[in-house]
C-alpha positions as CSV (number, residue, x, y, z in Angstrom):
1,X,-19.5,35.0,-21.2
2,X,-22.3,34.1,-23.5
3,X,-25.9,34.6,-22.5
4,X,-26.3,30.8,-22.6
5,X,-23.4,30.1,-20.4
6,X,-24.5,32.8,-18.0
7,X,-28.0,31.4,-17.7
8,X,-26.5,27.8,-17.4
9,X,-24.3,29.0,-14.5
10,X,-27.2,30.7,-12.7
11,X,-29.4,27.6,-13.2
12,X,-26.6,25.4,-11.8
13,X,-26.2,27.6,-8.7
14,X,-30.0,27.6,-8.2
15,X,-30.2,23.8,-8.4
16,X,-27.2,23.5,-6.0
17,X,-29.0,25.7,-3.5
18,X,-32.3,23.8,-3.9
19,X,-30.4,20.6,-3.5
20,X,-28.7,21.6,-0.3
21,X,-31.9,23.2,1.2
22,X,-34.0,20.3,0.2
23,X,-31.7,17.5,1.4
24,X,-33.1,17.5,4.9
25,X,-36.4,17.5,6.6
26,X,-37.4,20.6,8.5
27,X,-40.1,21.6,11.0
28,X,-41.1,25.1,12.1
29,X,-42.5,26.1,15.5
30,X,-44.0,29.4,16.4
31,X,-42.5,31.0,19.6
32,X,-42.9,34.2,21.4
33,X,-39.6,35.3,19.8
34,X,-40.5,34.4,16.2
35,X,-40.2,31.2,14.2
36,X,-37.9,28.4,15.2
37,X,-36.8,26.2,12.3
38,X,-35.4,22.8,13.0
39,X,-33.4,21.0,10.4
40,X,-33.0,17.3,11.0
41,X,-29.6,16.5,9.6
42,X,-29.1,13.0,10.8
43,X,-28.0,10.8,13.8
44,X,-27.4,13.2,16.7
45,X,-26.9,16.2,14.4
46,X,-29.4,19.1,14.3
47,X,-29.6,22.7,13.1
48,X,-31.7,25.4,14.7
49,X,-32.5,28.8,13.1
50,X,-34.0,31.4,15.3
51,X,-34.1,35.2,15.5
52,X,-31.5,35.5,12.8
53,X,-29.1,33.1,14.4
54,X,-27.9,29.6,13.3
55,X,-27.2,27.0,16.0
56,X,-25.5,23.7,15.0
57,X,-25.8,20.8,17.4
58,X,-23.1,18.0,17.2
59,X,-22.2,18.8,13.6
60,X,-20.6,15.7,12.0
61,X,-19.2,15.5,8.4
62,X,-20.6,12.0,7.9
63,X,-24.1,13.5,8.0
64,X,-23.7,16.6,5.8
65,X,-21.3,18.7,3.7
66,X,-20.9,21.5,6.1
67,X,-19.2,23.7,3.5
68,X,-22.7,24.1,2.0
69,X,-24.6,24.8,5.3
70,X,-25.1,28.2,7.0
71,X,-22.2,29.5,9.1
72,X,-22.8,29.1,12.9
73,X,-23.5,31.8,15.4
74,X,-23.4,29.1,18.0
75,X,-22.2,25.4,18.0
76,X,-23.4,23.1,20.8
77,X,-21.4,19.8,21.5
78,X,-22.9,17.3,23.9
79,X,-19.8,15.2,24.3
80,X,-16.5,14.1,22.9
81,X,-17.4,10.9,20.9
82,X,-16.5,11.1,17.2
83,X,-20.2,10.8,16.1
84,X,-20.8,14.0,18.1
85,X,-17.5,16.0,18.0
86,X,-16.1,16.4,14.5
87,X,-13.4,19.1,14.2
88,X,-13.7,19.2,10.4
89,X,-17.4,19.9,10.4
90,X,-17.0,22.5,13.2
91,X,-14.2,24.3,11.3
92,X,-16.4,24.4,8.2
93,X,-19.1,26.4,9.9
94,X,-17.1,28.3,12.5
95,X,-16.3,32.0,12.1
96,X,-14.4,34.5,14.2
97,X,-17.7,35.3,15.9
98,X,-18.9,31.7,16.5
99,X,-19.3,30.7,20.1
100,X,-19.1,27.1,21.1
101,X,-20.6,25.4,24.1
102,X,-19.2,22.0,25.0
103,X,-18.4,19.6,27.9
104,X,-15.1,19.6,29.7
105,X,-13.7,16.5,27.9
106,X,-14.6,17.8,24.5
107,X,-12.8,21.0,25.3
108,X,-9.5,19.1,25.5
109,X,-9.8,18.6,21.7
110,X,-11.6,21.8,20.8
111,X,-10.1,25.0,22.1
112,X,-11.8,28.4,22.6
113,X,-15.2,27.1,23.7
114,X,-17.4,27.8,26.6
115,X,-17.3,24.8,29.0
116,X,-20.5,23.8,30.7
117,X,-20.9,21.1,33.3
118,X,-24.1,19.4,34.4
119,X,-26.2,21.9,36.2
120,X,-24.6,25.0,34.6
121,X,-26.9,27.7,33.2
122,X,-25.7,30.4,30.8
123,X,-27.2,33.0,28.5
124,X,-25.1,33.1,25.3
125,X,-26.0,35.5,22.5
126,X,-29.3,36.1,24.2
127,X,-30.2,32.3,24.3
128,X,-30.6,30.5,27.6
129,X,-28.8,27.2,27.7
130,X,-29.0,24.7,30.6
131,X,-26.5,21.8,30.8
132,X,-28.1,18.7,32.2
133,X,-26.8,15.2,33.0
134,X,-26.5,12.5,30.3
135,X,-25.2,9.0,31.2
136,X,-25.8,5.3,31.2
137,X,-27.1,3.2,34.1
138,X,-27.7,-0.1,32.3
139,X,-25.7,-0.4,29.1
140,X,-22.1,-1.0,29.7
141,X,-18.9,-1.1,27.5
142,X,-17.6,-3.8,29.9
143,X,-18.7,-4.8,33.4
144,X,-19.0,-1.7,35.5
145,X,-17.9,0.6,32.6
146,X,-20.8,2.5,31.1
147,X,-20.7,3.7,27.5
148,X,-21.4,7.2,28.9
149,X,-20.2,7.8,32.5
150,X,-22.0,10.0,34.9
151,X,-20.9,13.7,35.1
152,X,-19.0,13.7,31.8
153,X,-21.4,14.4,28.9
154,X,-24.2,17.0,28.7
155,X,-27.7,17.2,27.5
156,X,-29.0,20.7,26.9
157,X,-32.2,22.6,27.4
158,X,-32.2,25.5,25.0
159,X,-34.9,28.2,25.3
160,X,-36.2,29.8,22.1
161,X,-38.7,32.5,23.1
162,X,-41.3,30.7,25.1
163,X,-40.2,27.2,23.9
164,X,-37.9,24.9,25.9
165,X,-36.1,22.4,23.7
166,X,-34.4,19.4,25.3
167,X,-31.6,17.8,23.4
168,X,-30.7,14.7,25.5
169,X,-27.3,13.8,24.1
170,X,-26.2,10.2,24.7
171,X,-28.1,9.0,27.8
172,X,-30.6,6.6,29.3
173,X,-33.9,7.3,31.1
174,X,-32.1,8.7,34.1
175,X,-33.9,10.3,37.1
176,X,-32.7,13.7,36.2
177,X,-34.4,13.4,32.9
178,X,-37.7,12.2,34.4
179,X,-37.7,15.2,36.7
180,X,-37.6,17.8,33.9
181,X,-40.4,20.3,33.7
182,X,-42.1,22.3,31.0
183,X,-40.3,20.8,28.0
184,X,-42.0,21.7,24.7
185,X,-39.8,19.7,22.3
186,X,-37.6,16.8,23.2
187,X,-34.9,14.9,21.3
188,X,-34.3,11.5,22.9
189,X,-31.7,9.0,21.7
190,X,-32.6,5.4,20.8
191,X,-29.4,3.9,19.5
192,X,-28.7,0.5,20.9
193,X,-26.8,-0.6,22.8
194,X,-25.3,2.9,23.6
195,X,-28.4,4.7,24.7
196,X,-32.1,3.9,25.2
197,X,-34.5,1.1,24.2
198,X,-37.9,2.2,23.0
199,X,-39.3,1.2,26.4
200,X,-36.8,3.5,28.1
201,X,-37.7,6.4,25.9
202,X,-41.4,5.8,26.6
203,X,-40.8,5.5,30.3
204,X,-39.0,8.9,30.3
205,X,-41.6,10.6,28.1
206,X,-44.4,9.5,30.4
207,X,-42.6,11.0,33.3
208,X,-41.6,14.5,32.0
209,X,-44.2,14.7,29.2
210,X,-42.8,16.8,26.4
211,X,-45.4,18.2,24.1
212,X,-43.5,17.0,21.0
213,X,-41.1,14.1,21.1
214,X,-38.6,13.3,18.4
215,X,-36.6,10.0,18.7
216,X,-33.2,10.8,17.3
217,X,-29.8,9.0,17.0
218,X,-31.8,5.8,16.6
219,X,-29.7,3.8,14.0
220,X,-31.5,0.5,13.3
221,X,-33.8,0.6,16.3
222,X,-37.4,0.1,15.2
223,X,-39.1,3.5,15.9
224,X,-42.6,2.1,15.4
225,X,-42.2,0.4,18.8
226,X,-42.0,3.8,20.4
227,X,-45.0,5.1,18.6
228,X,-47.0,2.0,19.7
229,X,-45.9,2.5,23.3
230,X,-47.0,6.1,23.4
231,X,-50.1,5.9,21.2
232,X,-52.5,6.4,24.0
233,X,-50.5,9.2,25.8
234,X,-52.5,12.3,25.2
235,X,-50.5,15.5,25.1
236,X,-47.3,13.8,23.7
237,X,-47.0,14.1,20.0
238,X,-44.3,11.6,18.6
239,X,-42.8,12.8,15.4
240,X,-40.5,10.6,13.3
241,X,-37.9,12.2,11.2
242,X,-34.8,10.7,9.4
243,X,-32.4,10.7,12.2
244,X,-30.5,7.4,12.0
């Protein structure tokens, strides 16, 4: 190989890596166990990197080329809907050592995972995970049939060092959410008509008061409505990232 071709190949690889790494917004939080890096991939899809581990949440091929993202030590699936459970994306980052946490219904499609029900608490690869309820009370697929029935899907509270991160999944401002304590970072969905209105998100946030609130999975919902509703709430920082 000529020197020119070699340098061109190296440059191409470098640009590819920069392109992949720079495609998504990221935030970094300091914790008692080291830095927590959050990558905002899109919709309900997130990636956490902490203590040398990579955790993918609801990986979906529509949001990223998972063949170019880090392999997973842990994959967390909130529920079985196709915009949260994508077997192709999971297989792209899954290895023989990857552990998968998921709800019971998702486990019917994806074998070999660790099933967690609402209320379960497990420590997996040194990371504490709590499964909490996620369901609709108001928004219905048809009369009496909610988009997300009670006791099926999960939200999760994942503890990174001294930071508790709440990933709500697809839910409304249910009482179980309002009763949460000591949440440092919260991801609350705002995708109508399937999850919450800005008013519902604001109502929940005022109740359990996360230190940092990210609306996610918000589709075409106007996120500025949420920031306006919470602008006078001291102690709750609303951060907007590209999570349609």
